[in-house]
C-alpha positions in Angstrom: 138.9 42.2 84.0 135.8 40.5 83.9 132.5 42.1 84.4 129.4 40.2 85.3 126.3 42.2 84.7 123.1 41.2 87.1 120.1 41.6 84.7 117.9 42.2 86.1 119.6 43.8 89.0 119.5 42.6 92.5 117.4 45.1 94.4 117.1 45.5 98.2 117.3 48.4 100.7 119.6 49.1 103.8 117.8 51.3 106.4 115.4 52.5 103.9 117.6 53.3 101.2 117.1 51.7 97.7 120.2 49.5 96.3 120.2 48.3 92.7 123.3 45.8 92.6 124.0 45.9 88.6 127.5 44.2 88.3 130.4 42.6 89.7 134.0 43.4 88.5 136.7 40.9 88.7 140.4 42.6 88.8 143.7 41.1 88.5 146.5 42.6 89.9 147.6 46.0 88.4 144.1 46.8 86.8 142.2 49.7 87.5 138.7 50.7 87.2 137.8 54.5 87.3 134.1 55.4 88.5 132.7 58.9 87.2 129.9 61.1 88.8 127.5 62.5 86.5 129.7 65.6 86.9 132.5 64.0 86.3 134.5 63.7 89.3 136.4 60.5 89.6 137.2 57.2 91.9 139.8 54.8 91.4 140.4 51.4 92.4 143.2 49.5 92.0 143.9 45.6 92.4 147.2 44.6 93.9 148.4 41.1 94.6 147.8 42.0 98.3 144.1 43.1 97.9 143.0 46.6 96.9 143.9 50.4 96.7 140.3 51.0 97.6 140.9 54.8 97.3 143.6 57.3 95.5 145.2 59.5 97.7 142.4 61.1 99.9 144.4 64.4 100.5 145.5 64.5 96.9 143.9 62.9 94.0 140.8 62.6 95.4 140.4 66.1 96.8 141.7 67.4 93.4 138.6 65.6 91.7 136.1 67.4 94.3 135.7 65.0 96.9 136.1 64.9 100.6 136.8 61.7 102.2 135.1 60.9 105.7 135.8 58.0 108.3 132.1 58.0 109.3 130.4 55.9 111.9 126.8 54.5 112.6 126.0 55.6 115.7 123.4 52.7 116.0 125.8 49.9 115.3 129.1 51.4 115.7 130.0 50.4 112.2 132.4 52.4 110.4 132.4 53.4 106.6 134.9 55.4 104.4 132.7 58.1 102.5 133.5 59.9 99.5 131.6 63.2 99.3 131.5 65.7 96.5 132.3 69.0 98.0 129.6 70.6 96.1 126.9 68.3 97.7 128.0 68.8 101.3 124.4 69.6 102.3 122.7 66.3 101.0 125.6 64.6 102.6 124.7 66.3 106.0 120.9 65.3 105.9 122.1 61.6 104.6 123.8 61.5 108.0 121.2 62.8 110.1 118.8 60.4 108.2 120.9 57.4 108.8 122.2 58.4 112.3 125.7 58.7 111.2 128.8 61.0 112.4 131.8 61.9 110.9 134.5 60.7 113.3 137.4 62.1 110.5 137.8 64.0 107.3 140.7 62.0 105.7 141.2 64.9 103.3 142.6 67.1 105.9 146.1 67.3 106.9 146.1 65.6 110.7 
């Protein structure tokens, strides 16, 4: 794994939301990185020779670590996003969706 830290971070905003791009990570196949929230919820990304496992199992590992997984869409642009939501922060997520004019098309952590 190689990490390129951006110092100072690249700062920009998307639809009024401030973003600080702090690093680029380069993973070789078979390498995994775990991201943790302040509440210790975990999210893994694993590199494969064909691309990435962008998320752990949505109805298994993510759910067991307190995440809901949403397939959401911008009502303005039609762009689709996979969003991981801490189950304890649903109210903040719903407010964000209203602000950003997004709708959840499908919860991927539920059996369908």
